[in-house]
C-alpha positions in Angstrom: 0.2 0.2 -0.1 0.7 4.1 -0.2 0.2 6.4 1.8 0.3 10.3 1.1 1.7 12.3 4.2 2.3 16.5 4.3 4.0 18.4 5.6 3.1 23.0 5.5 6.3 25.2 4.3 6.6 28.8 3.7 5.4 27.8 -0.3 2.4 25.8 0.9 1.1 22.6 1.4 4.1 19.6 0.2 2.5 15.9 -0.6 5.0 12.9 -0.2 4.3 9.1 -1.3 5.7 7.0 0.5 5.2 3.3 0.1 7.4 -0.5 0.1 8.9 -1.6 -3.2 8.8 -5.9 -4.9 12.1 -5.6 -2.9 10.7 -5.1 0.6 12.3 -1.5 0.6 11.0 1.7 1.5 10.2 4.2 -0.5 9.1 8.2 -1.4 8.8 10.2 -3.9 8.8 14.0 -3.1 5.8 15.6 -4.9 6.5 18.7 -3.5 3.8 21.7 -3.6 0.5 20.4 -5.1 -3.5 20.9 -4.9 -3.9 17.9 -3.2 -6.6 16.1 -4.8 -3.5 15.7 -7.5 -1.2 14.3 -5.0 -4.4 11.7 -4.2 -4.4 10.0 -7.6 -1.1 10.6 -7.6 -0.9 8.6 -4.7 -3.5 5.8 -6.6 -1.6 5.4 -9.5 1.8 4.9 -7.3 -0.5 1.9 -5.8 -1.9 0.2 -8.7 1.8 0.4 -9.9 3.7 -1.5 -7.4 0.1 -4.0 -7.1 1.2 -4.7 -10.8 5.1 -4.8 -10.3 4.2 -7.4 -7.3 1.6 -9.2 -8.6 3.4 -9.2 -12.3 0.1 -7.9 -14.8 0.1 -4.9 -16.6 -1.2 -1.4 -15.2 -4.8 -1.2 -16.7 -4.7 1.4 -20.1 -6.0 4.9 -17.4 -2.8 4.1 -15.4 -0.2 3.6 -18.3 -1.7 6.4 -20.4 -1.2 8.7 -17.4 1.7 7.5 -17.3 2.9 8.2 -20.9 1.8 11.9 -19.9 4.0 12.7 -17.6 6.5 15.1 -17.7 9.7 14.6 -17.3 10.5 16.1 -13.9 8.0 14.1 -12.4 8.6 10.9 -14.8 12.3 11.2 -13.6 10.4 10.7 -10.0 8.6 7.4 -10.6 11.7 5.9 -12.1 14.7 6.7 -9.8 12.3 4.6 -6.9 11.9 2.0 -10.4 8.8 1.8 -10.3 10.1 2.5 -14.3 11.9 2.3 -16.8 13.8 5.3 -18.1 12.3 7.4 -20.3 14.5 6.4 -23.5 14.9 9.3 -24.8 17.3 10.7 -28.3 18.9 13.4 -30.2 17.3 14.3 -34.0 21.0 13.7 -34.8 22.1 10.3 -33.1 19.1 8.3 -34.5 19.2 9.3 -37.2 22.9 7.9 -37.4 21.5 5.2 -36.6 18.5 4.7 -38.2 20.3 5.1 -41.7 23.0 2.5 -39.8 20.7 -0.6 -39.8 19.2 -0.5 -43.1 22.1 -2.1 -44.8 20.5 -2.7 -47.6 19.5 0.3 -49.2 20.9 1.8 -52.7 24.4 4.6 -52.2 22.2 7.3 -53.3 18.9 6.9 -50.5 22.1 6.5 -48.3 23.8 9.9 -49.1 20.7 11.2 -50.0 19.2 10.5 -46.1 22.4 12.0 -45.2 22.0 15.1 -46.7 18.3 15.3 -44.5 20.1 13.9 -41.6 22.2 17.1 -42.5 19.3 19.5 -43.0 17.1 18.2 -39.9 20.3 19.2 -37.6 21.5 22.3 -39.3 18.2 23.4 -38.1 17.8 22.3 -35.0 21.5 21.7 -33.4 23.3 18.3 -33.3 22.5 18.0 -29.4 18.7 19.0 -30.0 16.0 15.2 -28.4 13.1 14.6 -30.9 10.9 14.5 -28.3 10.8 17.9 -28.1 10.1 18.9 -31.3 7.2 20.5 -31.6 4.6 21.2 -34.7 5.5 24.6 -34.2 8.4 24.0 -35.3 8.5 21.4 -37.6 6.2 23.9 -40.0 9.1 26.1 -38.3 11.2 24.2 -40.1 8.9 24.7 -44.2 9.6 27.9 -43.7 13.5 27.2 -42.8 14.1 25.3 -46.2 11.6 27.7 -48.7 14.0 30.4 -46.7 17.6 28.8 -48.6 14.9 28.8 -51.9 14.8 25.4 -52.4 12.7 24.3 -55.2 8.7 22.5 -54.2 9.9 19.2 -54.8 13.1 19.4 -53.2 11.2 20.7 -49.9 8.6 18.4 -50.5 10.8 15.3 -50.3 13.2 16.6 -47.3 9.3 17.5 -45.6 8.9 13.6 -46.6 11.8 12.2 -44.9 12.1 13.9 -41.8 8.0 12.9 -42.0 9.9 9.0 -42.5 12.4 10.0 -39.7 9.5 11.1 -36.9 7.3 7.8 -37.8 10.8 5.7 -36.8 11.4 7.5 -33.6 7.1 6.9 -32.4 7.8 3.6 -33.2 11.0 2.9 -31.2 8.8 4.3 -28.4 10.7 7.5 -28.3 8.3 10.2 -28.4 4.4 10.2 -28.7 3.5 11.7 -32.1 5.1 12.6 -35.3 4.9 16.7 -35.2 5.8 16.3 -39.2 2.4 14.1 -39.3 0.0 16.9 -42.1 3.8 19.1 -42.7 3.4 18.9 -46.4 4.8 20.9 -49.8 2.8 20.1 -53.2 5.1 19.4 -55.3 4.5 21.6 -58.6 5.7 20.1 -61.8 7.5 23.0 -64.4 5.4 21.8 -67.3 7.6 24.5 -68.6 10.9 22.9 -68.6 9.6 20.1 -70.9 11.7 20.4 -73.5 11.0 17.0 -76.3 14.2 16.6 -78.7 13.7 15.8 -81.7 15.5 12.0 -83.5 17.8 14.7 -86.0 18.7 16.1 -83.4 20.2 12.8 -81.6 21.4 11.8 -83.5 23.9 15.0 -84.5 24.7 13.9 -80.7 25.2 10.5 -81.1 27.8 10.9 -83.6 30.0 13.6 -82.2 29.5 10.8 -79.0 32.8 9.9 -77.8 32.8 5.9 -77.9 30.3 3.0 -78.9 28.8 3.1 -75.4 27.7 6.4 -75.2 26.1 6.2 -78.6 24.3 3.4 -76.9 24.0 4.9 -73.0 21.8 8.1 -75.4 19.8 5.5 -77.7 18.0 3.7 -75.0 17.1 6.8 -72.6 16.0 8.6 -75.5 14.1 5.4 -77.7 13.7 2.9 -75.3 13.0 5.5 -72.4 14.8 3.2 -69.9 16.2 5.4 -66.5 19.0 7.3 -66.9 21.3 6.2 -65.1 20.4 3.1 -62.9 18.4 0.9 -66.0 20.7 1.7 -68.7 23.5 1.0 -67.0 21.9 -2.3 -65.0 20.6 -3.6 -68.6 22.2 -6.9 -69.0 23.0 -8.9 -72.4 21.3 -12.0 -71.8 18.6 -9.5 -71.4 18.1 -8.4 -74.4 16.2 -11.2 -77.5 17.3 -10.8 -80.7 14.8 -13.0 -81.9 11.8 -11.5 -80.4 13.6 -8.1 -80.2 12.3 -7.5 -77.1 14.3 -6.5 -74.4 13.5 -7.0 -70.8 14.2 -3.6 -68.3 14.9 -5.2 -64.5 14.2 -0.9 -62.8 16.5 -1.1 -59.7 14.7 2.6 -58.7 11.0 0.2 -58.4 12.2 -3.2 -57.7 10.7 -2.8 -53.8 7.0 -2.1 -55.5 4.8 -5.4 -56.0 5.8 -6.2 -60.1 7.0 -2.8 -60.3 10.8 -3.9 -61.6 11.0 -5.3 -64.2 9.1 -4.3 -68.1 9.8 -5.4 -71.5 9.8 -3.3 -74.8 10.5 -3.9 -78.6 13.6 -3.3 -80.0 13.0 0.0 -81.9 14.7 0.6 -85.3 16.2 4.0 -83.8 17.3 0.8 -80.7 18.4 -1.5 -83.9 22.2 0.6 -85.0 23.1 1.2 -82.2 22.1 -2.4 -79.8 24.5 -3.8 -82.3 27.0 -1.8 -82.6 27.8 -1.6 -78.9 26.5 -6.3 -79.4 29.8 -6.2 -82.8 32.5 -4.6 -80.2 32.1 -5.5 -76.6 34.9 -7.1 -75.2 34.4 -11.2 -75.2 33.8 -11.5 -71.5 30.7 -8.1 -71.1 27.8 -9.2 -68.7 26.1 -5.4 -69.1 25.8 -3.6 -72.3 27.4 -0.1 -71.2 30.7 -2.0 -70.5 32.5 1.5 -69.5 31.0 5.0 -66.8 29.7 1.9 -65.2 31.2 3.7 -62.2 28.5 6.0 -62.2 25.6 4.0 -61.9 27.3 1.9 -58.9 
């Protein structure tokens, strides 16, 4: 059982809770000067927690919510006497570094992108800022900070999306109670004026001045085959070029995580046939990839 005692001080009536823990040790929690009804509620919660520890049960949902809503200062009073585990807190910078490190399966480009997001966040919040102290207002201020840096809307949208992802992971790990970046978004606007149709005759001239066979096939696959460059172009293998069927199987590293989105077939268009055969005829004997050189850029 937990008992509540009070003491008259110059500041008012101060309360103290005393109880015996699971090891039969006498413990006390000084609440200080608080309203008596708050002290009585606190005492009843402590009594329930102690009872649950002795019986191996879990506190009621109401008490669990009460514990979760406690300020750090009051929570530390409970953890200091062994009633609850220490509250896990972490700095934004440290958490994101750990988050990136535990995702060993991501591509180098994604790793680079996440580190850029990390640097942008700590550029605003600082390296020692705890994630559980970030508010919704500050998340919106971060968005305005990105605008002041004169980033494009699409870039800001990506920064906010990844910030939301990091904080969602913190929420799942029990480090924060809510995600301050939920609902903080920017709609990326596509600038249609930047879209330019490059005529075939211009591409032909570009290919004529290309330095080697590899560059010509890179240009042809990108323009006439519609392959993503560099990811799909540099990962294309000769085993996926089917001459008799006049088809190419394109394996897409960027969409590999989507259901049935990792590959597609395209025809060997007439504009592709010539450059593709030239690349085949000039390939090294042991060539695996259609583009033999320049591959270090796509790794």
